[in-house]
N, C-alpha and C positions, 0 to 999 in steps of 0.2 A: 504494500499500500504506500502511496506517495504521501509525502509529508506536505503540510500546508505551505511550507517555505518553497518546496520545489514547484508546486502549482503556481504560487505567486510569481516566482522567478520566470517560469515559462510564459505566463500571461504578460508579464512586463516585457519580456523579449519580443513577444508577438506585437505588443503595442508599439515598442520602439521601431520594429520593422515597418509597421503600418505608418507611423509618423514620418519615418525617414523616407518612405516611398511617397507619401503625400507631399512632403517638402520638396523632394526631387521633381515630382510632377508639376508642382507650382513653379519651381524655378524654370523648368522647360517652357511652361506656358508664358511666363513673364518674358523670358528671352525671345520666344517666338513673336509675341506681340510687340515688344520693343524693337525687334529687328524689322518687322513690318512697318511700324510707325516711322522708323528712321528711313526706310526705303521710300515710303510715301513722301515724307518731307523733302528728301533729296530730289526725287523726281519733280515735285512741285516747284522747288527752288530752281531747278534747271529749266523748267518750262517758263517760269517767270523771267528768268534771265534772258531766255531766247526771244521773249515777246518784246518787240520794239514799239508796238502800237501803230495805229493808223491815223496819224494826225491829219493828213490832207482829207481823208474821208470824213472825219468828224467836223472839220472846218466846212466842208461842202455841205454836210447835213445842217449845220447851224445856219449857214448863209441861205440855204434853200428854205428852211423853216422861217427865217426872218423875212425873206422875200414874200413867201405865201401869206404870212400874217399881215404884212404891210399892204399887200395887194387886196386881200379880203377886207381889211379895215378901211381902206380907201373907198372901196365900192359900197360897203355897208354902213359907213359912218353916218350919212344922212338919216337912214332908216333907224339906226340905233339911237341917234339923237332924238328923233321924234318919239320913239317908244319910251325913252327915259323921261322926256318932258311930259308926255301924256300921263305916265305913271305918277310923277311928282305932283302934277296938277290935280289928278284925281285924289291923291292923298291930302292935298290942301283943302279940297272941297268936303272931306269927311269931317274936318274939325268944325 
């Protein structure tokens, strides 16, 4: 018959084995994720360094938008003015 001490020592050894296995698994996972994060950040940094931007394209978009707004405003200004005046006049009549 086994003594209590032998049983406790055997259980402690099993627990140590399980804990050491768990710790090694956690280390592997942390290493795996940190490696993947490093690779992602490295590729993102390289992609951003390679990006020079499209300044002429943005300037063209801004100029075209400004031209469209100015053109529409020029054509619609009299009508917008009359709508605004009618609205304000009708608000004055409410008082």
